[in-house]
C-alpha positions as CSV (number, residue, x, y, z in Angstrom):
1,X,25.3,24.3,25.6
2,X,21.7,23.8,24.5
3,X,19.3,25.6,26.7
4,X,15.7,26.7,26.2
5,X,15.2,30.5,26.1
6,X,12.2,32.5,24.9
7,X,11.2,31.6,21.4
8,X,12.1,34.9,19.8
9,X,15.7,34.2,20.4
10,X,15.5,31.2,18.1
11,X,13.4,33.0,15.4
12,X,13.7,31.4,12.0
13,X,13.4,33.7,8.9
14,X,11.4,32.3,6.0
15,X,12.0,34.0,2.6
16,X,9.0,34.6,0.3
17,X,11.0,33.9,-2.8
18,X,11.4,30.1,-2.1
19,X,10.4,28.0,-5.1
20,X,7.3,25.9,-5.2
21,X,8.5,23.9,-8.2
22,X,8.5,20.1,-7.9
23,X,11.4,18.8,-5.8
24,X,11.4,15.5,-7.7
25,X,12.0,15.3,-11.4
26,X,12.4,11.8,-12.7
27,X,13.0,13.0,-16.3
28,X,16.5,14.1,-15.4
29,X,17.6,11.0,-13.4
30,X,17.9,7.3,-14.0
31,X,14.3,6.5,-13.5
32,X,11.6,5.2,-15.8
33,X,7.8,4.9,-15.2
34,X,7.2,1.7,-13.2
35,X,5.0,-1.0,-14.6
36,X,3.8,-1.6,-11.1
37,X,0.7,0.1,-9.8
38,X,0.7,2.6,-6.9
39,X,-1.1,0.0,-4.9
40,X,1.4,-2.8,-5.6
41,X,4.3,-0.6,-4.5
42,X,2.6,0.8,-1.4
43,X,1.4,-2.7,-0.3
44,X,5.1,-3.8,-0.1
45,X,5.8,-1.2,2.6
46,X,5.4,-1.9,6.3
47,X,2.1,-0.6,7.6
48,X,1.8,-0.3,11.3
49,X,-0.7,2.5,11.4
50,X,-3.3,0.4,13.2
51,X,-0.8,-1.4,15.4
52,X,1.5,1.3,16.9
53,X,-0.7,3.5,19.1
54,X,1.9,4.7,21.6
55,X,5.7,4.9,22.0
56,X,8.2,6.1,24.6
57,X,11.9,6.3,24.7
58,X,15.1,8.3,24.8
59,X,17.1,9.9,22.0
60,X,19.8,12.3,21.1
61,X,19.3,15.3,18.9
62,X,22.1,17.2,17.0
63,X,20.8,20.6,16.0
64,X,22.5,22.6,13.1
65,X,21.2,26.0,12.2
66,X,22.8,29.3,11.1
67,X,25.4,30.3,13.7
68,X,24.5,27.4,16.0
69,X,25.2,23.7,16.5
70,X,24.0,22.0,19.7
71,X,23.4,18.6,21.2
72,X,20.8,17.4,23.6
73,X,19.2,14.3,25.0
74,X,15.5,13.9,24.8
75,X,13.0,11.8,26.7
76,X,9.9,11.3,24.6
77,X,6.5,9.8,24.6
78,X,3.6,9.9,22.2
79,X,0.2,8.6,21.2
80,X,-1.5,9.1,17.8
81,X,-2.6,12.7,18.8
82,X,0.0,14.0,21.2
83,X,3.8,14.0,21.6
84,X,5.7,15.1,24.7
85,X,9.5,15.9,24.6
86,X,11.6,16.7,27.6
87,X,15.0,18.2,26.7
88,X,18.3,18.0,28.6
89,X,21.6,19.5,27.7
90,X,24.9,17.7,27.6
91,X,25.4,17.8,31.4
92,X,22.0,16.5,32.1
93,X,20.2,19.8,33.1
94,X,16.5,19.8,32.2
95,X,15.9,22.8,30.0
96,X,12.3,22.6,28.9
97,X,9.5,20.4,27.7
98,X,7.2,20.5,24.6
99,X,3.7,19.1,24.2
100,X,2.7,18.8,20.6
101,X,-0.8,18.3,19.2
102,X,-2.1,18.5,15.6
103,X,-2.2,22.3,15.6
104,X,0.1,23.7,18.2
105,X,3.1,23.4,20.4
106,X,3.0,24.2,24.1
107,X,6.5,24.9,25.4
108,X,7.5,25.2,29.1
109,X,10.9,26.7,29.7
110,X,11.5,25.3,33.2
111,X,14.6,27.4,34.0
112,X,13.1,30.6,32.9
113,X,9.6,29.8,34.2
114,X,8.0,30.8,30.9
115,X,5.2,29.0,29.0
116,X,4.3,29.7,25.4
117,X,2.0,28.3,22.9
118,X,2.5,28.6,19.1
119,X,1.0,27.2,16.0
120,X,2.8,24.2,14.3
121,X,3.5,26.4,11.3
122,X,4.9,29.3,13.3
123,X,8.5,30.2,12.5
124,X,9.1,31.5,16.1
125,X,10.0,28.2,17.6
126,X,12.9,26.6,19.4
127,X,16.0,25.2,17.8
128,X,14.2,21.8,17.9
129,X,11.4,23.2,15.7
130,X,11.6,20.4,13.1
131,X,11.5,17.6,15.6
132,X,8.8,19.2,17.7
133,X,6.5,20.0,14.8
134,X,5.7,16.4,13.8
135,X,3.8,13.7,15.8
136,X,6.6,11.3,16.8
137,X,4.7,8.2,15.7
138,X,4.1,9.7,12.3
139,X,7.7,10.7,12.1
140,X,9.0,7.3,13.2
141,X,6.6,5.4,10.9
142,X,6.1,7.5,7.9
143,X,3.0,6.2,6.0
144,X,2.2,7.0,2.4
145,X,-1.5,7.1,1.5
146,X,-2.6,6.0,-2.0
147,X,-4.5,9.2,-2.4
148,X,-1.3,11.2,-1.9
149,X,0.6,9.5,-4.8
150,X,0.6,10.6,-8.4
151,X,2.7,7.9,-10.0
152,X,5.7,5.6,-9.4
153,X,9.0,5.6,-11.2
154,X,11.9,3.1,-10.6
155,X,15.6,2.7,-11.2
156,X,17.5,-0.5,-10.7
157,X,17.4,-0.4,-6.9
158,X,14.9,2.4,-6.0
159,X,11.3,3.3,-6.4
160,X,10.6,7.0,-6.7
161,X,7.1,7.9,-5.6
162,X,5.8,11.3,-6.9
163,X,3.3,12.9,-4.5
164,X,0.4,15.2,-5.2
165,X,2.2,18.0,-3.3
166,X,5.0,18.0,-5.9
167,X,7.1,16.2,-3.4
168,X,8.4,12.7,-3.5
169,X,9.6,9.6,-1.6
170,X,12.4,7.2,-2.4
171,X,12.0,3.5,-1.4
172,X,14.6,0.8,-1.3
173,X,13.3,-1.9,-3.7
174,X,15.1,-4.8,-2.0
175,X,14.1,-4.0,1.6
176,X,10.8,-2.1,0.8
177,X,11.7,0.7,3.2
178,X,11.4,4.4,2.9
179,X,14.8,6.1,2.7
180,X,13.8,9.7,2.0
181,X,10.8,12.0,1.8
182,X,11.0,15.5,0.2
183,X,8.4,18.2,0.2
184,X,8.5,21.6,-1.7
185,X,8.5,24.9,0.1
186,X,5.0,26.3,0.5
187,X,3.1,23.2,1.5
188,X,2.8,24.4,5.1
189,X,4.7,21.3,6.4
190,X,7.4,21.9,9.0
191,X,10.1,20.1,6.9
192,X,11.5,19.9,3.4
193,X,13.3,16.6,3.7
194,X,13.2,13.5,6.0
195,X,16.0,11.0,5.7
196,X,15.7,7.5,7.3
197,X,18.7,5.4,8.3
198,X,19.7,2.4,10.4
199,X,16.5,0.4,10.3
200,X,16.2,-2.4,12.8
201,X,13.7,-4.8,14.2
202,X,12.0,-4.3,17.5
203,X,9.2,-6.6,18.6
204,X,8.4,-7.5,15.0
205,X,8.4,-3.8,13.8
206,X,11.0,-2.6,11.3
207,X,11.7,1.0,12.3
208,X,14.6,3.6,11.7
209,X,17.0,4.5,14.5
210,X,18.3,7.6,12.8
211,X,16.1,10.4,11.3
212,X,17.4,13.6,9.8
213,X,14.9,16.4,9.5
214,X,15.6,19.4,7.2
215,X,13.6,22.5,7.9
216,X,11.0,23.9,5.5
217,X,13.4,26.7,4.4
218,X,16.3,24.4,4.2
219,X,18.4,26.5,6.6
220,X,18.5,24.2,9.6
221,X,18.3,20.5,10.5
222,X,17.9,18.1,13.4
223,X,19.6,14.7,13.4
224,X,17.5,12.5,15.8
225,X,19.1,9.3,17.0
226,X,16.9,6.9,19.0
227,X,18.8,5.2,21.8
228,X,15.9,3.3,23.4
229,X,12.3,2.7,22.3
230,X,9.2,1.0,23.7
231,X,6.3,0.2,21.4
232,X,2.8,0.4,22.9
233,X,3.8,0.8,26.6
234,X,1.0,0.3,29.0
235,X,1.1,3.8,30.5
236,X,2.1,6.9,28.5
237,X,2.3,10.1,30.5
238,X,1.5,13.0,28.2
239,X,0.9,15.7,30.8
240,X,3.0,18.8,30.7
241,X,3.3,20.0,34.4
242,X,3.1,23.8,34.4
243,X,2.7,25.5,37.8
244,X,-0.7,27.1,38.1
245,X,0.9,30.6,38.7
246,X,2.5,30.7,35.3
247,X,0.5,32.3,32.5
248,X,0.7,30.7,29.1
249,X,1.6,33.3,26.4
250,X,-0.2,32.5,23.1
251,X,1.9,33.8,20.3
């Protein structure tokens, strides 16, 4: 049964011997250098960066990590700078909440009456590390900047976009939708792979309903399934209510 407990109980071990070699190698797959420019390919992708400024909704997370597999429901809300997640276990008991900004995660364990603040890149996080470490709007609508792209390859049905980080993204050529993003170990990002599935239309926006996030070390993952979603709701509450008598531990 998923329950928030102090962070050290969910400590993730990162090994220093992880490779920083490119995770995308088009030379050994069925890809050839595309005759389309980077701009032409990126311009085909949906770009809602100036249109989606806030979201709220509910989802379900399936967490798989060494020795542990759990399920939880999540109420979430976000704007372009903050994300708030409230977690409940399978019988509906609220276990904790996380407020995420660009640099840190503030976690309040409601049952244990403990508050802790850690850096985004810190390995001492909860079992929802991968989901909590990325702004939810950025996660839901992954946007590729031209400056981050080295070159574009293509196969019969897929574009393969090589990134300056030695990572890459695959794009469905028919639907012009991102299917997968990979990043090598050592970039400082909280994930090594994002997989996008079950795209659907909501108020004119084409967005995924299922996102799988693989941790930076590749040892754990979160499958996040969105059950309801509001785009640009009028009022987004991004306050984490921590009683004044609780001291925030900065780890």
